[in-house]
C-alpha positions in Angstrom: 14.3 -15.2 65.0 12.4 -16.6 61.9 14.2 -16.9 58.5 11.5 -14.7 57.0 12.4 -12.0 59.6 16.1 -12.3 58.6 15.2 -11.7 55.0 12.9 -8.8 55.9 15.8 -7.2 57.8 18.1 -7.8 54.8 15.6 -6.0 52.5 15.3 -3.1 55.0 19.0 -2.8 55.1 19.2 -2.8 51.3 16.7 0.0 50.9 18.6 2.6 48.8 21.5 0.3 48.4 20.1 -2.2 45.8 21.8 -0.6 42.7 25.1 0.0 44.6 25.3 -3.6 45.7 24.3 -5.0 42.4 27.1 -2.8 40.8 29.6 -4.4 43.1 28.4 -7.9 42.2 28.7 -6.9 38.5 32.3 -5.9 39.0 33.2 -9.1 40.6 31.4 -11.0 37.7 33.3 -9.1 35.1 36.6 -9.9 36.8 35.6 -13.7 37.0 34.5 -13.6 33.2 37.8 -12.0 32.3 39.6 -14.8 34.1 37.5 -17.4 32.3 38.2 -15.8 29.0 42.0 -15.8 29.5 41.9 -19.3 31.0 40.0 -20.7 28.0 42.4 -19.1 25.5 45.4 -20.9 27.1 46.4 -24.4 26.0 46.6 -27.2 28.5 50.0 -27.2 30.1 52.2 -25.7 32.7 51.3 -22.1 31.8 47.6 -22.8 32.2 48.3 -24.5 35.6 50.3 -21.6 36.8 47.6 -19.1 35.7 44.8 -21.1 37.5 47.0 -21.1 40.6 47.7 -17.5 40.5 43.9 -16.7 40.0 43.1 -18.9 43.1 45.7 -17.1 45.2 44.4 -13.6 44.3 40.6 -14.6 44.2 40.4 -15.6 47.8 41.5 -12.1 49.1 39.1 -10.6 46.4 36.3 -12.7 47.9 37.0 -11.4 51.4 37.1 -7.8 50.0 33.6 -8.4 48.4 32.3 -9.5 51.8 34.0 -6.6 53.5 32.3 -4.1 51.0 28.8 -5.5 51.8 29.5 -5.5 55.6 30.4 -1.7 55.2 27.3 -0.9 53.2 25.2 -2.9 55.7 26.7 -0.9 58.5 25.7 2.4 56.8 29.2 3.3 55.5 30.2 4.6 52.1 32.9 2.8 50.2 34.3 3.4 46.8 33.6 1.1 43.8 37.0 -0.7 43.9 37.2 -1.0 47.7 36.7 -4.7 47.5 40.0 -4.9 45.7 42.0 -2.6 48.0 40.5 -4.2 51.2 41.2 -7.7 49.9 44.8 -7.2 49.1 45.4 -5.1 52.2 44.4 -8.1 54.2 46.1 -10.6 51.8 48.2 -12.3 54.5 45.4 -12.5 57.2 42.8 -13.7 54.7 45.1 -16.6 53.6 45.9 -17.4 57.2 42.3 -17.8 57.8 41.8 -19.9 54.6 44.8 -22.2 55.3 43.4 -22.8 58.9 40.0 -23.7 57.4 41.7 -26.1 54.9 43.5 -27.9 57.8 40.1 -28.3 59.5 38.8 -29.9 56.3 41.8 -31.9 55.5 40.4 -35.3 56.7 37.3 -35.0 54.3 39.5 -33.7 51.6 41.9 -36.7 51.8 38.9 -39.1 51.9 37.5 -37.4 48.7 40.9 -37.7 47.0 41.2 -41.4 48.0 37.6 -42.3 46.8 38.3 -40.6 43.4 41.6 -42.4 43.1 39.8 -45.7 43.8 37.1 -44.9 41.4 39.6 -44.2 38.7 41.3 -47.5 39.3 38.0 -49.3 39.3 37.0 -47.7 35.9 40.4 -48.5 34.3 40.3 -52.0 35.7 36.9 -52.5 34.3 37.9 -51.1 30.9 40.9 -53.4 30.8 38.7 -56.3 31.6 36.4 -55.5 28.7 39.4 -55.0 26.3 40.8 -58.5 27.0 37.3 -60.0 26.8 37.0 -61.6 30.2 33.2 -61.4 29.9 30.4 -59.1 30.9 29.5 -60.8 34.2 33.2 -60.6 35.4 33.5 -57.1 34.2 30.3 -56.0 36.1 31.5 -57.9 39.2 34.9 -56.4 38.9 33.4 -52.9 39.0 30.9 -53.9 41.6 33.4 -54.7 44.3 35.9 -51.8 44.0 33.6 -49.5 42.2 30.9 -49.7 44.8 33.3 -49.0 47.6 34.8 -46.1 45.8 31.3 -44.6 45.0 30.1 -44.9 48.6 33.4 -43.3 49.8 32.9 -40.5 47.2 29.3 -39.9 48.3 30.2 -40.0 52.0 33.3 -37.7 51.5 31.2 -35.1 49.4 28.4 -34.9 51.9 30.7 -34.8 54.9 32.8 -32.2 53.3 29.7 -30.0 52.4 28.4 -30.4 56.1 31.8 -29.6 57.6 32.3 -26.6 55.4 29.2 -25.0 56.7 31.0 -24.6 60.0 33.4 -22.1 58.4 31.1 -19.9 56.2 31.4 -17.0 58.7 35.1 -16.8 58.9 35.4 -13.7 56.6 32.6 -12.0 58.5 34.5 -12.5 61.7 37.8 -11.5 60.3 36.2 -8.1 59.1 34.8 -7.4 62.5 37.5 -8.9 64.8 40.7 -8.5 62.8 42.8 -8.7 66.0 42.0 -12.4 66.3 44.4 -14.9 64.9 43.4 -17.1 61.9 43.0 -20.1 64.2 40.8 -18.1 66.6 38.6 -16.9 63.8 38.1 -20.4 62.4 37.3 -21.7 65.9 34.8 -18.9 66.6 33.0 -19.6 63.2 32.8 -23.3 64.3 31.3 -22.2 67.6 28.8 -19.9 66.1 27.6 -22.4 63.6 27.3 -25.2 66.0 23.7 -26.3 65.9 23.0 -23.6 63.3 24.3 -25.2 60.2 20.8 -26.5 59.2 19.4 -23.0 59.7 22.1 -21.5 57.5 21.4 -24.2 54.8 17.6 -23.5 55.0 18.3 -19.8 54.7 20.3 -20.3 51.5 17.7 -22.8 50.3 14.9 -20.2 50.7 16.3 -18.2 47.8 15.8 -20.9 45.2 12.5 -19.4 44.1 14.2 -16.0 43.5 17.0 -17.9 41.7 14.5 -19.4 39.3 12.9 -16.1 38.6 16.2 -14.5 37.9 16.6 -16.9 35.0 14.0 -14.8 33.2 16.0 -11.6 33.6 18.8 -12.6 31.3 21.0 -12.9 34.4 20.6 -9.3 35.5 18.5 -10.4 38.5 21.3 -12.4 39.9 23.2 -9.2 40.6 20.5 -8.0 42.9 19.8 -11.6 44.2 23.5 -11.9 45.3 23.2 -8.7 47.3 19.9 -9.9 48.9 21.6 -13.3 49.9 24.7 -11.6 51.2 22.8 -9.2 53.3 20.7 -11.9 54.7 23.8 -13.9 55.7 25.1 -10.8 57.4 21.9 -10.5 59.3 22.1 -14.2 60.3 25.8 -13.7 61.4 24.9 -10.6 63.6 22.1 -12.5 65.2 24.3 -15.3 66.1 26.8 -12.8 67.6 24.2 -10.7 69.4 25.2 -7.6 67.6 22.0 -7.0 65.6 20.2 -4.9 68.2 23.4 -2.9 69.0 23.7 -1.8 65.4 20.1 -1.1 64.9 20.3 1.3 67.8 23.6 3.0 67.2 22.5 6.4 68.6 21.1 4.9 71.8 23.7 4.3 74.5 21.3 2.6 76.9 21.2 -0.8 75.1 23.8 -2.6 77.2 21.3 -4.7 79.1 19.4 -5.6 76.0 22.5 -6.6 74.2 23.6 -9.0 77.0 20.3 -10.8 76.7 21.1 -11.4 73.0 24.1 -13.7 73.6 22.0 -16.9 72.9 20.1 -16.3 69.7 17.5 -18.7 68.6 16.8 -18.7 64.8 13.6 -20.3 64.1 11.7 -21.6 61.0 13.3 -23.7 58.3 
């Protein structure tokens, strides 16, 4: 399936739901802005650290609730305006189980990223110390060149590697919504399997919205509420194509689609 067809299907599903989905996005934005306002009012210290940690702990379930809301709207169901909060916290434990399993999958790249940042910090401090004691410009440059170059390369590699690896787990919350009976480990594994050989397609799909993002700049940010809905619905279509559920849900009133659904197990998403 072409990416243009995925976007077209997303627009079709959004017909009559644009304003509703934009409102959900607005609510999530307001909550995030409220957090930022409180966070900025706090002085650096233990209280601010605790507040940020608490926010992260509750924001993960809220993010799942946001996806669950869009999944319900996509499936033609009606949900109330605060459904994303109720659904998120109702599944608090399972959401965090999936999240922790994902972190474990990324721990190698995360460790490399931390190591590279530590080495870079040491390199910068070493270079600054060399400058202070006037050991000379050439020595200072060489000093940074040895350790600094290694740390910068490691930093770049870890960032790219982490970004690519993360793409394998972008479908975890979608799977959790549709298959809550699976364990966190099984959900993460299934996302990994679905995204195998499809990470570049997902990346291209997200990249295809850059033009719309630029246009949204001229709407004083209002366009982003609608764009977020468009992107989320496109990802849902992408997910359903990979799982072979797209045709099933497009023909919910037809009970004779079993043979067609079996032929959709291996979905080819074309065009980048």
